[in-house]
C-alpha positions in Angstrom: -29.3 1.5 -4.8 -27.4 4.3 -6.6 -25.7 6.9 -4.4 -25.7 10.6 -5.2 -22.1 10.5 -6.2 -22.5 7.4 -8.3 -21.4 4.5 -6.2 -23.6 1.6 -7.0 -24.5 -1.0 -4.4 -25.8 -4.0 -6.4 -25.9 -7.8 -6.4 -24.1 -7.9 -9.8 -20.3 -7.5 -9.8 -19.1 -4.3 -11.5 -16.7 -4.5 -14.4 -15.5 -1.0 -14.0 -13.3 0.4 -11.2 -15.0 2.5 -8.6 -15.1 6.3 -9.5 -12.8 8.8 -8.0 -14.5 11.6 -6.1 -13.3 15.0 -7.3 -14.2 17.2 -4.4 -14.4 16.9 -0.6 -18.2 16.8 -0.5 -18.2 14.1 -3.1 -15.5 12.2 -1.2 -17.5 12.4 2.0 -20.6 11.1 0.2 -18.7 8.2 -1.2 -17.3 7.4 2.3 -20.8 7.2 3.6 -22.2 5.2 0.7 -19.4 2.7 1.1 -20.9 1.5 4.3 -23.3 -0.5 2.1 -20.6 -2.1 0.0 -20.9 -5.8 -0.6 -17.6 -7.5 0.4 -15.8 -9.5 -2.2 -14.4 -11.8 0.5 -15.8 -11.9 4.0 -13.3 -10.7 6.6 -12.2 -13.5 9.1 -13.8 -13.3 12.5 -11.2 -12.9 15.1 -11.2 -13.4 18.9 -10.0 -10.6 21.1 -6.9 -12.6 21.9 -6.2 -13.0 18.1 -6.7 -9.2 17.6 -4.2 -8.5 20.4 -1.7 -10.8 18.9 -2.1 -9.2 15.5 -1.7 -5.8 16.9 1.5 -6.8 18.7 3.0 -8.4 15.5 1.9 -5.8 13.0 0.1 -8.4 10.9 -3.2 -7.8 9.3 -6.2 -10.1 9.6 -5.4 -11.8 6.3 -1.8 -12.3 7.1 -0.4 -9.1 5.7 2.5 -7.4 7.3 2.1 -3.7 8.0 4.2 -0.9 9.6 1.9 0.6 12.1 1.7 3.3 14.7 4.5 4.4 17.0 6.3 1.1 17.8 8.4 0.8 20.9 11.6 1.4 19.1 14.4 3.8 20.1 15.0 5.0 16.5 11.4 5.9 15.6 11.0 9.6 15.9 8.3 10.9 13.5 5.1 12.3 15.0 2.1 10.0 14.7 -0.3 12.6 13.5 2.2 13.6 10.8 2.3 9.9 9.7 -1.5 9.8 9.8 -1.6 12.7 7.3 0.8 10.7 5.1 -1.7 7.8 5.4 -4.5 10.1 4.3 -2.6 11.1 1.2 -1.7 7.5 0.4 -5.3 6.5 0.7 -6.6 9.4 -1.4 -4.1 8.6 -4.1 -5.1 4.9 -4.0 -8.8 5.8 -3.7 -9.1 3.4 -0.7 -12.3 4.7 0.9 -12.1 2.4 3.8 -8.7 3.6 5.0 -9.4 7.2 4.0 -12.5 7.2 6.3 -10.4 5.9 9.2 -7.7 8.6 8.7 -10.4 11.3 8.6 -11.6 10.2 12.0 -8.0 9.7 13.5 -7.0 13.2 12.4 -10.2 14.8 13.7 -9.7 13.1 17.1 -6.1 14.2 17.2 -7.3 17.8 16.9 -6.6 18.5 13.2 -9.2 21.0 12.0 -11.7 20.2 9.3 -10.1 22.8 7.0 -6.6 21.5 7.6 -7.7 18.0 6.7 -9.4 19.4 3.6 -6.2 21.2 2.7 -4.4 17.9 2.4 -6.2 17.4 -0.9 -5.0 20.7 -2.3 -1.6 22.2 -3.3 -0.3 22.1 0.2 0.6 25.8 0.2 -0.6 26.1 3.8 2.1 23.6 5.0 5.8 23.9 5.7 8.5 22.9 3.2 9.4 19.7 5.1 5.7 18.7 5.1 5.2 19.4 1.4 8.3 17.4 0.6 7.0 14.4 2.6 3.5 14.7 1.2 4.8 14.7 -2.4 7.0 11.7 -1.7 4.1 9.8 -0.1 1.9 10.3 -3.2 4.7 9.4 -5.6 5.8 6.3 -3.8 2.2 5.1 -3.6 0.9 5.9 -7.1 4.2 6.0 -9.1 6.8 3.8 -7.4 8.4 3.2 -10.8 9.4 6.9 -10.9 11.3 7.0 -7.6 14.9 8.1 -8.1 17.9 9.5 -6.2 16.5 13.0 -6.4 13.5 12.1 -4.4 15.6 10.9 -1.5 18.0 13.9 -1.9 15.0 16.2 -1.7 13.9 14.6 1.6 17.4 14.9 3.1 17.1 18.7 3.1 14.5 18.3 5.9 14.9 14.8 7.4 17.6 12.4 8.7 18.2 9.2 6.9 16.5 7.2 9.7 13.4 9.5 9.4 13.4 9.0 5.7 13.5 5.2 6.2 10.8 5.4 8.8 8.7 7.4 6.4 9.2 4.8 3.6 8.3 2.0 5.9 5.2 3.8 7.1 4.1 4.7 3.5 4.7 1.1 2.3 2.7 -0.2 5.2 -0.1 2.2 4.3 -0.1 0.9 0.7 -0.3 -2.7 2.0 -3.3 -1.9 4.2 -5.1 -0.1 1.3 -4.6 -3.3 -0.8 -5.8 -5.5 2.0 -9.1 -3.7 2.4 -9.7 -3.0 -1.3 -8.8 -6.6 -2.3 -11.4 -7.9 0.0 -13.9 -5.2 -0.8 -14.5 -4.3 2.9 -17.4 -2.0 3.5 -16.7 1.2 5.4 -17.1 1.0 9.2 -20.5 2.3 10.4 -19.3 3.5 13.7 -15.8 4.7 14.4 -16.3 6.0 18.0 -13.6 3.7 19.2 -11.0 6.1 17.8 -12.2 8.9 20.1 -12.2 6.5 23.1 -8.5 5.6 22.4 -7.4 9.3 21.9 -4.1 10.2 23.4 -5.5 13.5 24.6 -9.1 14.8 25.4 -11.1 15.5 22.3 -12.6 19.0 21.8 -16.3 18.5 22.9 -17.3 21.2 20.3 -15.7 19.3 17.4 -18.1 17.5 15.1 -16.4 14.1 14.7 -17.2 11.9 11.6 -17.5 8.9 13.8 -21.1 7.9 12.9 -21.5 9.9 9.6 -19.0 11.3 7.2 -21.5 13.9 6.0 -20.1 16.7 8.1 -20.0 20.4 7.0 -17.4 21.5 4.5 -16.1 25.1 4.4 -17.1 27.1 1.4 -13.4 27.4 0.4 -13.2 23.6 -0.1 -16.7 22.9 -1.5 -15.6 22.9 -5.2 -11.9 22.4 -4.9 -10.9 19.6 -7.2 -8.4 17.1 -5.7 -4.7 17.6 -6.5 -3.8 14.3 -4.7 -6.1 11.8 -6.4 -4.8 10.7 -9.9 -7.3 12.2 -12.4 -7.7 12.1 -16.1 -9.3 14.8 -18.3 -12.5 14.0 -20.1 -11.8 14.6 -23.8 -15.4 15.7 -24.4 -15.7 18.3 -21.7 -12.0 19.1 -21.0 -12.7 18.8 -17.3 -11.4 16.3 -14.7 -13.1 12.9 -14.9 -14.1 10.6 -12.1 -12.8 7.6 -14.0 -10.1 5.6 -12.1 -6.8 5.4 -14.0 -3.6 3.5 -13.8 -0.7 5.1 -15.6 2.0 2.4 -15.5 4.1 2.4 -18.7 4.4 -0.7 -20.9 6.9 -3.3 -19.7 10.4 -3.0 -21.1 11.8 -5.6 -23.5 13.9 -8.4 -22.1 17.3 -6.9 -23.0 16.4 -3.7 -21.1 15.4 -5.7 -18.1 18.7 -7.6 -18.1 20.5 -4.3 -18.3 18.5 -2.9 -15.4 19.2 -6.0 -13.3 23.0 -5.7 -14.0 22.9 -2.1 -12.9 21.0 -3.1 -9.7 23.8 -5.6 -8.8 26.3 -2.7 -8.9 24.4 0.2 -7.3 25.0 1.6 -3.9 22.0 1.8 -1.5 20.5 5.2 -1.0 20.0 4.7 2.7 22.4 3.2 5.3 22.5 -0.5 6.1 23.4 -2.0 9.5 26.6 -4.1 9.5 26.0 -7.7 8.7 27.5 -9.0 11.9 25.4 -6.5 14.0 22.2 -7.5 12.1 22.9 -11.2 12.8 23.3 -10.3 16.5 19.8 -8.7 16.5 18.2 -11.7 14.8 17.2 -14.7 16.9 19.6 -17.6 17.4 17.5 -19.9 15.2 18.4 -17.7 12.3 21.7 -19.7 12.3 23.9 -19.5 9.3 21.2 -18.2 6.9 22.4 -15.4 4.7 21.7 -11.9 5.8 20.3 -9.8 2.9 20.4 -6.1 2.3 16.7 -6.1 3.0 17.3 -7.4 6.5 20.2 -5.1 7.1 18.0 -2.1 6.1 15.2 -3.0 8.5 17.8 -3.6 11.3 18.1 0.2 11.5 15.1 -0.2 13.8 16.3 -2.9 16.3 12.9 -3.7 17.7 10.3 -2.7 15.1 12.5 -3.6 12.1 13.6 -7.0 13.4 10.0 -7.7 14.4 9.0 -6.9 10.8 11.6 -9.3 9.4 10.4 -12.2 11.7 6.7 -11.5 11.1 7.3 -11.5 7.3 9.1 -14.8 7.5 6.3 -16.2 9.6 3.7 -15.0 7.1 5.6 -16.4 4.2 5.8 -19.8 5.8 2.1 -19.9 6.8 0.9 -18.8 3.4 -0.4 -21.9 1.6 -0.1 -20.7 -1.9 2.3 -22.8 -4.0 5.9 -21.6 -4.1 5.7 -21.3 -7.9 2.6 -19.0 -7.8 4.2 -16.8 -5.1 7.3 -16.5 -7.2 5.3 -15.8 -10.4 3.2 -13.1 -8.7 6.4 -11.6 -7.2 7.8 -11.2 -10.6 4.6 -9.8 -12.2 4.2 -7.2 -9.4 7.9 -6.2 -9.2 8.1 -5.8 -13.0 5.3 -3.3 -13.1 6.7 -1.5 -10.1 10.2 -1.4 -11.7 11.4 -2.7 -8.3 14.7 -4.2 -9.5 15.9 -5.7 -6.2 12.5 -7.5 -6.0 12.7 -8.5 -9.7 16.1 -10.0 -9.1 14.8 -11.8 -6.0 11.8 -13.2 -7.9 13.9 -14.3 -10.8 16.2 -16.2 -8.4 13.3 -18.0 -6.8 11.9 -19.0 -10.2 15.3 -20.3 -11.2 15.4 -22.4 -8.0 12.0 -23.8 -8.9 13.5 -25.0 -12.3 12.2 -22.2 -14.5 14.3 -21.0 -17.4 14.7 -17.4 -18.4 12.5 -18.0 -21.5 9.7 -19.2 -19.2 10.2 -16.3 -16.8 9.8 -13.7 -19.5 6.5 -15.2 -20.6 5.2 -13.7 -17.4 5.7 -10.3 -19.2 3.5 -11.4 -22.1 -0.3 -11.9 -22.6 -0.4 -15.1 -20.5 -2.1 -17.0 -23.3 -0.1 -20.1 -22.5 -1.3 -20.2 -18.9 -4.5 -21.8 -17.6 -7.7 -19.7 -17.1 -7.2 -20.0 -13.3 -3.6 -18.8 -13.5 -4.6 -15.9 -15.7 -7.4 -14.9 -13.3 -5.0 -14.9 -10.4 -2.3 -13.0 -12.3 -4.8 -10.4 -13.3 -6.1 -10.0 -9.8 -2.6 -9.7 -8.4 -1.3 -7.3 -11.0 -4.3 -4.9 -10.8 -4.5 -5.0 -7.0 -0.8 -4.2 -6.7 -0.7 -1.5 -9.4 -3.5 0.7 -8.0 -5.9 -1.1 -5.7 -9.1 0.5 -6.9 -8.3 -0.5 -10.5 -9.2 -4.1 -9.6 -12.9 -4.6 -10.5 -15.5 -6.7 -8.7 -15.8 -8.8 -11.8 -12.1 -9.7 -11.8 -12.3 -10.6 -8.2 -15.4 -12.8 -8.8 -13.6 -14.6 -11.6 -10.6 -15.3 -9.4 -12.8 -16.6 -6.6 -14.8 -18.8 -9.1 -11.7 -20.4 -10.5 -9.4 -20.6 -7.4 -11.7 -20.4 -4.4 -12.2 -18.0 -1.6 -9.3 -19.3 0.5 -6.6 -19.0 -2.2 -7.8 -15.5 -3.3 -7.8 -14.4 0.4 -4.2 -15.7 0.7 -3.3 -14.1 -2.6 -4.5 -10.7 -1.2 -2.3 -11.1 1.8 0.7 -12.0 -0.4 0.1 -9.1 -2.8 0.0 -6.6 0.1 3.4 -7.8 1.3 4.9 -7.7 -2.1 3.6 -4.2 -2.8 5.2 -3.0 0.4 8.4 -4.9 -0.2 8.8 -3.4 -3.7 8.3 0.2 -2.4 10.8 -0.2 0.5 13.5 -2.0 -1.4 13.4 0.3 -4.5 13.1 3.6 -2.5 16.1 2.5 -0.5 17.9 1.5 -3.8 19.1 -1.9 -2.4 21.7 -3.7 -4.4 20.6 -7.1 -5.8 22.6 -10.2 -4.8 25.1 -11.3 -7.4 
């Protein structure tokens, strides 16, 4: 089957990333076509009790840790519909059709008009200055986390408090994790999303055409041919027009001496956002935490005494239950953090590799072509790197190769681990955390 837009539903795995829809009608067609997508890895079947437990913990079905919804936390203040708009922008930038479809429905159910949803894909001229600043930050932190700088946080401070900025970062990082969870597994689009209307906080307009059973709803003439300004696009050299080819614009990795210089600077820098006092953070953590060190990461999340501490504990639980080898997890952490230029995470991964007996010479081989590693290791490294960089860049063929060499269980656990690291990198680098000396 070949869809009108060009998405192919076939038995053979594709060796090219899925195309990026340029316009809103093309996007809606792809959302609908994705209902017939063949999963790379079947989703685990959960009981209702397990689903309730996952919702309470913020964990995904594969073990990923996400920042979701309006948690019962006194310091959370951003409007949920606003954060859903951010999720829409994140999913459009990442070309995650599963999540994009869900945000389309959630926004429609919340009363956001079709034209306002369509305008999220434009130049945002219809929105306020605070909204435009947040939208631009969401896109950049998702697609270009390596370019986040002091000026990005300073720009947000003109409109938001530090806690709101941190809440935004945590929400966007969680969105990126969810995108990677669904794209990594290749989940098909949901065929019926009526449950969103049933869970609506306020009555849904009975005249509104909701995209709960089909995404092929009418699009205003104004937005029929508008080319996305959110999705990363390349220009076709032959035609000079935007191409549907998925791209990943991460720059080449720096040489070793440049990395060491960046790590030295990371050990001296001041965080961009406030941290809770170490003693206060320890009070918020459970007694069994004992005398374990309290990191800057934990002090950052402690700004949200319920949701943040819950995120710390859920992350620790997920790390302990993930059965991948400590070495593979540390290697993948390095590979992902290096391409994200997430220096706090690079330092943390390097420290873990040292604890496992690796030398610096061995560590920096992870920046190379991996020719000295086994075919299984190379397949897993490729899977992790591409899924973390831009989830749609990972191809079906790369996923099939990883499953063939490592097995469904290990690849499923790798997806969960990558989602967590992609989130960790974005949070720690956006906050500018200082690496431990």
